[in-house]
C-alpha positions in Angstrom: 0.0 0.0 0.0 2.8 2.4 0.8 4.5 1.7 -2.5 1.3 2.5 -4.4 0.9 5.8 -2.5 4.6 6.6 -3.1 4.2 5.9 -6.9 1.0 8.0 -7.0 2.6 10.9 -5.2 5.7 10.7 -7.4 3.5 10.8 -10.5 1.6 13.8 -9.2 4.8 15.6 -8.4 6.1 14.9 -11.9 2.9 16.1 -13.4 3.0 19.3 -11.5 6.7 19.8 -12.4 5.9 19.2 -16.0 3.1 21.9 -16.0 5.2 24.6 -14.4 7.5 25.4 -17.3 4.6 25.5 -19.7 2.9 28.1 -17.6 6.1 30.1 -17.4 6.6 29.8 -21.2 3.1 31.1 -21.8 3.7 34.0 -19.5 7.0 34.8 -21.2 5.3 34.5 -24.6 2.5 36.8 -23.5 5.1 39.4 -22.2 6.9 39.2 -25.5 3.7 39.7 -27.4 2.8 42.7 -25.2 6.2 44.2 -25.8 5.9 43.7 -29.6 2.4 45.3 -29.5 3.8 48.3 -27.6 6.6 48.7 -30.1 4.1 48.6 -33.0 1.9 51.1 -31.3 4.9 53.4 -30.7 5.8 53.1 -34.4 2.2 53.9 -35.4 2.1 57.0 -33.2 5.4 58.2 -34.7 4.0 57.6 -38.2 0.9 59.5 -37.3 2.9 62.4 -35.9 5.0 62.5 -39.1 1.9 62.5 -41.2 0.4 65.3 -39.2 3.6 67.3 -39.6 3.6 66.7 -43.4 -0.1 67.7 -43.6 0.5 70.9 -41.7 3.4 71.8 -44.0 1.3 71.0 -47.1 -1.5 73.2 -45.7 0.9 76.1 -45.2 2.3 75.7 -48.7 -1.3 75.6 -50.1 -2.2 78.7 -48.2 0.9 80.5 -49.6 0.0 79.4 -53.2 -3.6 80.6 -52.6 -2.4 84.0 -51.5 -0.2 84.2 -54.7 -3.2 83.2 -56.8 -5.4 85.9 -55.1 -2.8 88.6 -55.7 -2.6 87.6 -59.4 -6.3 87.5 -59.9 -7.0 91.3 -60.3 -4.4 91.6 -63.0 -5.9 88.6 -64.8 -9.3 90.2 -64.5 -8.1 93.5 -65.9 -6.5 91.7 -68.8 -9.7 89.9 -69.6 -11.8 93.0 -69.6 -13.5 93.7 -72.9 -12.0 96.3 -75.2 -13.6 99.7 -75.4 -16.6 100.0 -77.7 -15.7 101.1 -81.2 -16.2 104.7 -82.0 -19.4 105.7 -83.8 -19.0 106.2 -87.6 -18.6 109.7 -88.7 -21.6 111.2 -90.2 
């Protein structure tokens, strides 16, 4: 009877020991996955910041071009004005 209990206890101890590294591996894998996800999020945030900076620069450039176009518009309007009416024929 004692030998059966000893074998059963040994088997239980081996089973517990076998399960422990698997749990540790899963925890380490989860930590590695979380670190990778944090790195990806940081990269995405940096990309979004760069895109916002580029968009702001493009908006500033577009505003400058619009101001140039507005300044040139009156000259273009004057050039497109119709010529004076022809003089009336002499009688």
